[in-house]
Each structure stands twice: as C-alpha cells, then as structure tokens.
C-alpha positions in Angstrom: 30.5 8.1 -17.6 27.0 7.1 -15.1 25.1 9.5 -14.1 25.7 10.8 -10.2 23.9 13.5 -8.4 26.0 16.8 -9.4 26.2 20.0 -6.9 23.3 22.7 -6.5 23.1 25.2 -5.0 20.7 26.3 -1.0 20.6 24.6 2.1 17.9 22.4 3.6 18.5 21.3 7.4 16.0 20.9 10.0 18.0 22.8 13.2 15.8 22.6 16.3 17.4 25.6 16.8 16.1 27.2 14.2 12.4 24.8 12.3 10.2 26.4 14.9 10.0 29.6 13.5 8.6 28.4 10.4 5.9 26.8 12.1 2.5 28.9 11.3 0.7 30.1 14.2 -2.5 27.8 14.4 -1.6 25.6 11.4 -2.1 22.9 13.8 -5.0 21.0 15.5 -4.5 20.3 19.1 -3.2 16.5 20.1 -5.2 15.6 23.4 -2.7 13.4 25.3 -4.1 10.3 25.9 -3.1 9.7 29.8 -4.1 13.7 30.6 -7.3 14.3 32.5 -10.3 15.1 31.2 -11.1 17.7 33.3 -9.8 21.1 32.2 -9.4 21.7 35.6 -6.4 19.1 36.4 -3.5 18.2 34.3 -3.9 14.6 35.6 -5.6 12.0 38.0 -4.0 9.9 37.9 -3.4 7.7 41.6 -0.5 9.4 43.2 0.1 12.1 39.9 -2.7 13.9 40.5 -1.9 17.5 39.4 -4.0 20.5 39.3 -3.9 23.9 36.7 -3.5 26.7 38.1 -6.3 29.3 36.3 -4.6 32.3 34.9 -7.8 33.9 35.6 -7.4 33.5 39.4 -3.7 34.9 39.2 -2.3 38.1 40.8 0.4 40.1 40.5 2.7 39.5 43.3 1.5 36.3 43.9 4.3 33.9 45.5 5.2 30.8 42.8 7.8 27.9 43.3 9.8 26.2 39.9 11.6 23.5 39.8 14.7 22.8 38.2 18.1 20.8 38.3 21.5 22.2 38.9 23.2 19.5 39.6 23.2 15.7 38.9 19.3 14.3 38.8 17.6 15.9 41.7 15.9 19.0 41.2 15.8 21.6 43.5 12.9 24.0 44.5 13.3 27.8 44.6 10.7 30.7 44.9 9.9 33.5 42.6 6.8 35.6 41.7 3.9 36.3 39.8 4.5 39.4 38.3 1.4 39.6 35.0 1.0 38.0 31.4 1.7 39.6 28.2 -2.2 39.3 26.4 -2.5 37.3 23.3 1.8 37.0 23.4 1.5 33.3 22.2 -1.0 34.1 19.5 -4.3 32.4 19.0 -4.8 28.5 18.4 -6.5 26.7 15.7 -10.0 27.8 17.1 -8.6 31.7 16.9 -8.7 32.3 20.7 -5.4 34.2 22.3 -3.1 32.9 24.4 -1.3 34.6 27.0 2.2 34.4 28.3 3.0 34.8 31.9 5.7 36.6 33.4 7.2 35.7 36.9 9.9 36.5 39.0 12.9 33.8 39.2 14.7 33.8 42.5 17.4 31.5 43.8 21.4 31.9 44.4 21.7 30.6 40.9 19.3 33.3 39.0 20.6 36.1 41.5 24.1 35.4 42.3 25.8 35.9 45.8 29.0 37.0 46.8 31.4 34.1 46.1 29.5 33.6 42.3 27.8 35.6 39.5 24.5 35.6 38.4 23.3 33.2 35.8 20.0 34.9 35.3 17.5 32.0 33.8 19.9 29.5 31.9 19.8 27.8 28.5 18.6 24.4 29.7 15.6 25.4 32.1 12.9 25.4 29.4 10.4 23.2 30.7 11.3 23.7 34.4 7.5 23.7 36.2 5.8 26.4 38.2 3.2 26.0 40.8 1.1 28.3 42.6 0.7 28.9 46.5 -1.6 26.2 46.5 0.5 23.7 44.4 -1.6 24.0 41.2 0.6 24.1 37.9 0.7 27.1 36.4 2.9 26.1 33.4 7.0 26.0 32.1 9.8 28.1 32.2 10.2 28.6 28.3 10.3 32.5 27.3 13.2 35.4 27.8 13.3 38.8 26.6 16.7 39.7 27.4 20.4 38.7 25.8 22.0 39.2 29.3 21.3 37.4 32.3 17.9 38.4 33.6 15.7 37.0 36.3 12.1 37.7 34.1 10.7 34.6 32.3 7.5 33.6 30.1 5.6 30.9 31.2 3.6 28.6 28.8 0.4 28.3 30.4 0.1 24.8 31.0 -3.9 23.8 29.5 -1.2 24.9 26.7 0.8 22.1 27.1 -2.0 19.9 28.2 -3.4 20.6 25.1 -0.1 20.4 22.7 -1.1 23.0 21.0 0.0 25.4 18.1 2.2 28.5 19.3 4.7 30.1 17.9 8.5 30.4 18.6 9.4 34.0 18.1 7.1 36.7 18.3 8.3 40.4 17.6 6.4 42.4 21.0 5.1 45.1 20.3 6.0 48.9 22.6 3.3 48.6 25.0 4.3 44.4 25.6 7.7 45.7 25.7 6.9 48.4 28.1 4.9 45.7 30.2 7.8 43.3 30.9 10.2 46.3 32.1 7.5 48.0 34.8 6.8 44.0 36.1 10.2 43.8 35.9 11.4 46.7 37.6 14.2 47.5 34.8 14.4 50.7 32.7 14.6 50.6 28.9 17.2 50.9 26.6 19.0 51.3 23.4 20.2 48.4 23.7 17.5 45.9 25.0 15.7 43.0 22.9 12.1 43.4 21.7 12.0 39.9 20.6 10.1 37.2 22.5 12.3 34.2 22.5 12.6 30.5 23.9 15.2 29.7 26.4 16.9 27.1 24.3 17.7 23.6 25.7 21.3 22.8 25.3 22.6 20.8 23.1 25.1 18.3 23.5 26.8 16.6 20.5 29.6 14.2 21.3 31.7 12.3 18.4 32.3 15.6 16.5 31.1 19.2 17.4 28.0 20.6 16.9 29.5 23.2 14.3 31.0 20.6 12.3 28.1 18.7 11.7 26.0 21.4 11.1 28.2 22.2 8.4 28.4 18.8 7.2 24.9 18.9 6.9 24.7 21.7 5.0 27.4 20.6 2.6 25.5 17.1 2.0 22.1 19.4 1.0 24.2 21.3 -1.3 25.7 17.9 -3.0 22.4 16.0 -3.3 19.5 17.1 -4.7 16.3 17.0 -2.1 18.2 15.9 0.5 17.0 17.7 4.2 19.1 16.4 6.9 18.1 16.8 10.4 20.2 18.0 13.3 19.4 18.9 17.0 19.5 22.3 17.8 20.1 24.8 21.6 22.9 26.3 22.1 25.6 24.1 21.8 27.8 23.2 25.0 30.2 20.7 26.2 28.7 17.8 27.3 29.3 13.7 27.9 27.9 10.6 27.4 26.8 7.6 29.9 24.7 4.7 28.2 25.2 2.5 31.6 23.7 5.0 33.6 20.0 4.7 34.2 19.6 8.8 35.1 15.3 9.1 36.3 13.3 11.2 34.2 11.3 13.4 36.8 9.4 16.4 37.2 11.9 19.1 37.1 14.7 17.2 36.6 16.8 16.9 33.2 15.1 15.6 30.1 17.4 14.7 26.5 15.6 14.3 22.9 18.2 12.5 20.6 18.6 12.1 16.8 21.1 9.6 17.5 23.0 7.9 20.5 26.5 6.2 20.6 29.9 7.2 18.7 28.3 10.1 17.7 25.7 11.0 20.0 23.2 14.5 19.3 20.6 15.8 21.5 19.1 17.9 23.3 18.2 18.7 26.6 15.8 20.9 28.5 13.5 19.8 31.5 10.9 17.8 32.4 7.5 20.2 33.4 4.9 17.5 34.1 4.5 13.3 33.8 1.0 11.5 33.8 0.7 8.2 33.7 3.8 7.0 31.3 3.7 10.5 29.1 6.1 12.8 30.1 5.7 16.7 29.3 8.6 19.2 28.6 10.1 22.3 27.4 7.3 24.4 26.9 8.6 25.3 23.4 9.1 23.5 20.6 12.8 21.3 19.9 12.0 21.4 16.0 8.2 21.6 15.6 8.3 18.8 14.0 6.5 15.6 15.1 7.6 14.1 11.8 10.8 13.7 13.2 11.5 10.3 15.0 13.7 10.8 18.6 14.5 9.2 21.7 14.2 10.3 25.3 17.3 10.1 27.9 17.6 11.4 31.4 20.2 13.3 31.9 23.0 14.2 34.8 24.0 18.2 34.7 27.5 19.1 36.1 26.7 22.7 36.6 25.1 26.0 35.8 27.6 28.0 33.8 27.6 31.8 34.8 27.8 33.8 30.8 27.1 37.3 29.5 26.4 35.6 26.6 24.0 33.7 27.5 24.4 31.0 30.8 23.7 27.4 30.5 23.7 23.8 31.4 26.4 22.3 31.8 25.9 18.1 31.1 28.0 15.9 32.4 26.0 12.8 30.9 23.7 11.8 29.0 22.1 8.2 30.2 20.6 5.4 28.6 17.3 5.4 26.9 13.9 5.8 28.4 11.3 6.1 25.8 10.2 7.7 22.4 8.8 11.3 21.7 5.4 11.2 20.6 4.6 15.0 19.8 6.8 18.1 18.9 4.4 20.7 18.9 4.6 24.3 19.6 3.4 24.5 22.9 6.1 21.7 24.6 7.5 18.4 23.4 5.4 15.0 25.2 7.5 11.6 25.3 6.5 8.4 26.3 8.5 6.4 28.6 9.4 2.7 28.3 10.0 0.9 24.3 12.7 3.7 22.9 11.9 4.9 19.0 13.4 2.7 16.5 16.9 3.0 15.4 19.2 1.5 12.8 22.9 0.9 13.3 26.0 3.0 12.2 28.9 0.4 12.3 32.4 0.9 12.1 34.9 -1.5 11.8 37.9 0.4 11.2 42.2 -0.5 11.2 45.5 0.5 12.1 48.6 -1.9 12.4 47.9 -4.8 14.1 44.5 -2.3 16.5 41.1 -3.0 15.2 38.1 -2.2 16.8 34.2 -1.4 16.4 32.2 1.5 17.4 28.1 1.7 16.7 25.8 4.7 16.6 22.1 3.7 17.0 20.3 6.6 15.1 16.2 7.3 15.7 15.4 9.7 12.7 16.5 9.3 9.2 17.9 12.6 8.4 20.8 12.4 10.6 21.7 8.9 9.5 23.7 11.0 6.7 25.2 13.2 8.9 26.1 10.7 12.0 27.8 8.3 9.4 30.2 11.5 8.2 30.8 12.3 11.7 31.3 8.6 13.2 34.3 8.3 10.2 35.4 12.2 10.8 36.4 10.3 14.7 37.6 6.7 13.5 40.3 9.0 12.4 41.1 11.1 15.6 40.9 8.2 17.3 42.7 5.4 15.6 45.4 8.0 14.2 45.5 10.1 17.3 45.9 13.0 15.0 43.5 15.5 14.0 45.2 16.3 10.6 47.7 13.5 8.3 47.0 10.4 7.2 45.5 7.6 4.8 42.7 5.8 4.8 41.3 2.8 2.4 37.3 2.6 2.8 34.7 -0.1 2.1 31.4 0.9 3.1 27.8 -1.9 2.5 24.5 0.4 3.3 21.9 -2.3 3.3 18.5 -0.2 2.6 14.4 -1.4 1.8 12.7 -0.5 -1.4 9.1 1.0 -1.5 8.3 -2.7 -2.6 9.4 -4.3 0.6 12.4 -5.3 -0.9 16.3 -5.4 0.8 18.9 -4.2 -1.4 22.2 -3.1 -0.6 25.0 0.0 -2.0 28.8 -1.1 -1.7 31.0 1.3 -2.1 35.1 1.6 -1.6 37.3 4.8 -1.8 40.6 6.1 -0.5 41.0 9.2 1.2 44.3 10.8 2.3 45.4 14.3 3.4 48.3 16.1 4.9 46.3 18.2 7.2 41.8 17.2 7.2 41.9 13.5 7.1 39.0 13.6 9.3 37.3 15.9 7.1 37.7 13.8 3.9 37.0 10.1 5.0 33.8 9.8 5.3 32.4 11.8 2.6 31.5 9.1 0.1 29.3 6.6 2.7 27.4 10.0 3.6 27.1 11.3 0.1 25.5 7.7 -1.0 23.2 7.8 2.7 21.5 11.1 1.6 21.4 9.9 -2.3 19.3 6.9 -1.9 17.1 8.6 0.8 16.5 11.5 -1.7 16.2 10.1 -4.8 13.0 11.4 -7.0 12.1 7.6 -8.1 10.5 6.2 -4.5 10.6 5.8 -0.8 13.6 4.2 1.0 14.4 3.7 3.8 17.9 2.9 5.3 18.1 -0.5 7.4 22.1 -0.5 8.4 25.2 1.2 7.1 28.4 -0.7 7.8 31.8 0.5 7.1 35.4 -1.0 7.1 38.3 0.8 6.9 42.1 0.7 7.2 44.2 4.0 8.3 47.7 4.6 8.1 49.6 7.3 9.3 51.9 8.9 6.9 49.9 10.7 4.0 50.2 8.6 1.1 48.8 10.2 -2.8 50.9 9.8 -5.5 50.7 11.4 -9.6 50.8 9.0 -12.6 53.8 9.9 -14.0 54.4 7.1 -16.4 54.7 3.3 -17.4 56.9 0.7 -17.3 57.2 -2.8 -19.1 58.8 -5.8 -17.9 61.3 -7.6 -20.6 63.4 -9.9 -19.8 63.2 -10.2 -16.0 63.7 -6.3 -16.1 61.4 -3.2 -15.7 61.6 -0.6 -18.2 60.2 2.7 -19.1 58.1 3.1 -22.0 57.3 6.6 -23.3 54.1 7.3 -23.8 53.8 7.2 -28.2 55.3 4.4 -27.7 54.9 1.6 -30.7 55.5 -1.6 -29.5 55.7 -5.0 -31.3 53.3 -7.8 -30.4 51.9 -11.0 -31.4 48.2 -11.4 -31.6 47.1 -13.3 -28.6 50.0 -12.4 -26.7 50.0 -11.4 -22.9 52.4 -8.5 -21.7 53.2 -6.9 -18.2 53.1 -3.0 -17.3 52.8 -1.7 -14.1 52.4 2.5 -14.1 54.7 4.4 -12.1 53.3 6.8 -8.7 55.4 8.8 -7.7 54.9 10.8 -4.7 52.9 13.9 -4.3 54.1 17.0 -2.6 54.2 16.6 1.0 53.7 12.8 0.8 55.7 10.3 1.9 58.6 9.5 -0.1 57.8 6.0 -2.0 57.4 5.9 -5.5 54.8 3.0 -5.7 53.1 0.9 -8.8 50.0 -0.6 -10.6 50.7 -3.6 -12.1 48.2 -4.4 -15.4 48.4 -6.8 -18.5 47.6 -5.9 -21.7 46.4 -9.2 -23.8 46.2 -8.7 -27.7 42.8 -9.7 -29.2 43.3 -12.9 -31.6 41.4 -10.9 -34.0 43.2 -7.3 -34.3 43.9 -6.6 -37.8 46.8 -4.4 -37.3 47.1 -2.1 -34.2 45.5 -2.4 -30.3 45.6 1.1 -29.0 46.0 1.3 -25.0 45.4 4.8 -23.3 45.4 5.2 -19.3 44.0 7.9 -17.7 44.2 9.4 -14.3 41.1 11.0 -12.4 40.9 14.1 -13.3 39.7 17.1 -10.3 36.3 17.6 -11.7 35.4 14.3 -12.0 35.1 14.1 -8.3 31.7 16.1 -8.7 29.8 14.2 -11.5 27.1 15.6 -12.9 28.2 13.8 -16.4 25.5 12.0 -19.3 22.5 11.1 -19.1 19.6 11.8 -16.2 18.6 8.2 -14.8 15.0 7.1 -15.5 14.2 4.9 -13.3 16.0 4.4 -9.3 17.8 1.3 -10.9 19.9 3.3 -13.4 20.4 5.8 -10.4 21.6 3.0 -8.1 24.1 2.4 -11.2 25.2 5.9 -10.7 25.6 5.6 -7.0 27.6 2.4 -7.7 29.7 3.7 -10.5 31.5 6.1 -7.5 34.4 8.5 -7.9 37.7 6.6 -7.1 40.6 8.1 -6.4 42.9 5.7 -6.5 41.7 4.3 -10.1 43.2 4.7 -13.9 41.3 4.5 -16.4 41.9 2.2 -19.2 40.6 2.4 -22.6 41.1 0.1 -25.5 40.3 0.3 -29.5 40.9 -1.7 -32.6 40.2 -3.0 -36.0 38.9 -6.5 -36.3 40.2 -8.9 -38.9 36.1 -8.9 -39.1 36.0 -5.6 -40.2 34.0 -3.8 -36.9 36.0 -1.7 -34.9 36.0 -2.6 -31.4 36.6 -0.7 -27.8 36.4 -1.7 -24.1 37.0 -0.2 -20.7 38.7 -1.4 -17.4 41.0 0.2 -14.5 43.6 0.0 -12.7 43.7 -0.2 -8.7 46.5 1.7 -7.4 47.3 1.3 -4.0 47.6 4.9 -2.9 45.0 8.3 -3.4 45.7 9.9 -6.8 46.7 13.5 -7.8 43.7 14.6 -9.7 46.2 15.6 -12.8 44.5 14.5 -15.5 47.6 12.8 -16.9 47.2 10.3 -18.7 49.5 7.7 -21.6 49.2 6.6 -24.8 50.4 2.8 -26.1 50.2 1.6 -29.1 50.5 -2.2 -30.5 52.0 -3.5 -33.7 50.8 -6.7 -34.9 52.3 -8.7 -38.1 49.8 -8.4 -41.1 48.0 -11.2 -41.5 48.6 -13.9 -44.8 
C-alpha cells in the first residue's frame, strides 16, 4: 500500500479571534502607510481628506468627544461621548521601547445606553474601529478595547498616532489593580468580585455563509490533526448571523462597515468591523489586530448592517449583507488593519458541479488565503449535499475532484481522485473529506512549496442511503448466476475467461437493494497447475493510511495521494507458478456501485488447469 499522511495529534488553526494573543510586544517594526501625512500632527493631508491627530498630552478629563459608527445600513451615525482619562502604558511599548497608552472614553447614544423601549447594548461587537474625535474634529483614535463582559459604555481607544504607524500592540493585557481602579473611578462604577481585570478587544463580528462558524472551525481542526504540518486559516470575532450580496456595491466610508474576507461566494468567511480613517486609497480600521499576521491574504468589502442586537453575553452588530470586493488587505498589525481600495486580492476558484436526478448546476467560492482553501472546499461540499438533497442527514454521493497546483519550479500539475460517500444521518459532514484532505496534504507536503491554482469537483447525489457489505461471489454458468463458495476449486482452461460478480448485500438501514460488481477472471496461458484469486473488501482501518514506507520525494508523496482510500473498491489479488518456474502475482480492483462497509470480508477462489503434457 502506498503512503498516505497518517493522523497526528494537536491542532494548528489561525483564528482571527485568538492569533493576536501570540503576537509578541515590540516584535514588529512599524510599517508606515504610504498615503498618510509625514507631519506628526496630521493623519492625512490630502485635499478633501485632511485629518488632524488629537495630541494625547492635550486631552483633559471631561472633554466632550464625538464618535461615528454604523448601526443600520451603510450610513454612519454621529454620537457624543466624554474623554475620561487614559491607562498609562496599557498597550505595552513599541519597537523603540516607547510606552503606549490607552485612551478611555465614555460613549453615549440611545443604542449604547438604551431607551424606555430598548435594552442598553453598551459597546457592541463590530464597533471596533469606530473613530473618536475631539471638540475640534481631530482624530483621537479608534474604539477598540473593552473592560467588561456585560454591556458597558466605557471603551478603550487606540490612539490615532499608533494606527497611523501600524505599530506593534498586544491583543490582550492583564490590568494591574491600580489600573482596574482607574477604569472604575473614571467610569463611576464600583468594583465587584465578578469584574474582569483583562483588557480585551472589542471583537469584530464573524460572518460565515455556506456553513456554520463552529462546523468550519471543527473541520479545520480535524484537518490539522490528520495532516502533518497543515495550518488552516479562519476568520475570527464573534460569530453572528449574516448575509451576502455580491452584486451590492456598498461604500467604504469613515465610520462605516468594512469586511475582511479570506474567501467569498458559495462559502464566505469574513470579519466585519468599522473604518477609522481613509487617506487616499488607503483604509484604516479596527484599532486592534485582525489575525495579527499580515502574511495572510484577504479581500476587503463594504457591508450593510441590519441592526445592533443587545445581549447580556455581548451585544453585536448583525450584518444584513457583505457586498462586492472593494480592495485588498495590506497590513494586519497590532494597532489595526490597513487596506487598499481598488484591485482585489488574487483568488483561486473552488468550483463544484452537482447533479441530482435531472438537475445539475454549479457553485463557486473565490478564496484569497491559501490556508482557507481546504476548509472552504470541505464546507462547500457539505453545503452542496444540503442544497441538492434538501436534507441535512441522509444521502449518498459519488465525488470526483481535480486539484490543479503549481510546483516550486513553476510547473503546473494536477491531482485527480474519486470516492463514494453515504450516511444515514451525516452525509454533509463526510462528503467533503477527500478533496479537503488532498488540498491540505499538497499544501503541507515536506518536499517543496506548492500553490493551489484551482479545485474542481463533480458530484452525483442520491437521496437514499446506499451502502452494502461484500457477502459473496457468483459465477455465470450457462446463462445463470450461480453462487460460488469461498475456497471453491474450479476447473479452468489456460487462457480461458470467466464471468463473475461480487454480491453486495444492503447494510443495516440502507436501501434494500442487493447490488453487484462484475469482474472477469482470465487464466494466464503459462499457469503450471493452479491460478488463485482472493478478493478483499475495504477494512475500516484502511481509511487512516500510514502504511508502507515514508515517501522520499515529492513524486512519491503525490503517488501516495493518488492511491487514495476508496470506499467503493474491492481489491483482487492473484498469484500462480508459471510453467517457466517463477511465481507471479498481480493486483487489480473491482469498483462497486455503492459504498462498501469496511468489514474486511474476503473470498478465495482456486482455478485448476489440466496437467501439461
């Protein structure tokens, strides 16, 4: 058996919600934006976009502020608030060792504070990046951090100067007792035993379409466990209901919504926050990291808000739709994200063509981040099963996939595989396993860097659960199929061909139809006396691979992937001693029309030929 990557322990997933916690303070050098002003007092000095930076040293407690955020649709609303102080060095130090402070503002507004007819939402997930201005209209910074798990109107603000430099800031920092007391005093709230003492990001909201965020996370984690070296990528933030409208050209404006996606289409994976500033074609948002990894490739989109949902576990922005692509991500740093309007991030297509009965159609996901391709392929296939069968449990499918990739030397190659899947209760959770495993394995192979260029999948779905057990063999004699017991000795002629079929009995709970897989036995002309044939059904352990020697080259690695586990194949082994003396052996496969239960069943046939004269 050829090598297939064996299972391993451990999970490796780049989650936007957690990856920033691993970013080391001062480990990144500042990455100045090209369009921003060289004047330290200005964020932007371009005509029509001139924006001053409010100096931290000049702020006074009780000073009125305004802030902008979008609560419905795409048009920002201006709210009022109050500057109530700062936490010295709460955001650590920059690469030069200079301390970075966190500003504190008390935010007002009907949604934050509530009304007689609505609950108080506090500062909601999705508000991160909302710009805050002083009385003169200069930019203080972006709403970005919170201090309580309950609805609260006090927020931490990342200063504008830090965002302008796209510096290195921690995602989470434990507050000292004195800092906690400062927050409570400035917010005019009393400390309780249940109060959190952690500075936490005000999360963007995570919008996952075509699957659920939890299912996508689980699939990515399973791939990391199965495939050595694979590191998947998913969006982060608070998972919320959301929609998509790729035809909608939602604007990206200061105080408006901005979505950062790793893929969009049949499966969309994005986080949505708020735009802090725009200078030229450069967009600044969040005020905290997305993933904290600028190497990940993402597109940026406009988005429309449905409403702000008050929730005692954490209020959030519900996103009615993510719109068309507006540009790409340039930087994902600890002080925020920076994107560029215009040309989108390069993408590859995951194209699935699915058939059920006479119905046949195609869906596409465009993926910019390579680490998201396996998870997106898995999710898209699961969604295809639900979409075509209108059933979240039972069904069967024959899946054929082609992965086109580019090798390190620039050469283009393809990997093609096929398999069958069936389940009485969980087909959507199995049907994408094969293609996702192959993509992840190619990406994480130990021999050379591989870039996935496209993924194409053809699937034929059936509504019934079709699965069978290998239960016997029949031989065609005089036009009739006759059962042949395992171990039978059959008279045969050298060079003769004989028709057989395997008998496939329906598995428990499967469609009650006995099925057959035909095969022909041709007795070699150089058989000395006996020709032996043994048939093996799949074994449950075969699926996990890991047998045979480890590959020593990329070619051997790909050969192992090409020899993928098939749930619909019976292995046929033959051996005999030739008239010339050497022992000869061979192996072939019999493809069944249904999934075979991995019970390891087998059958043995012995063909005897007349003695040579």
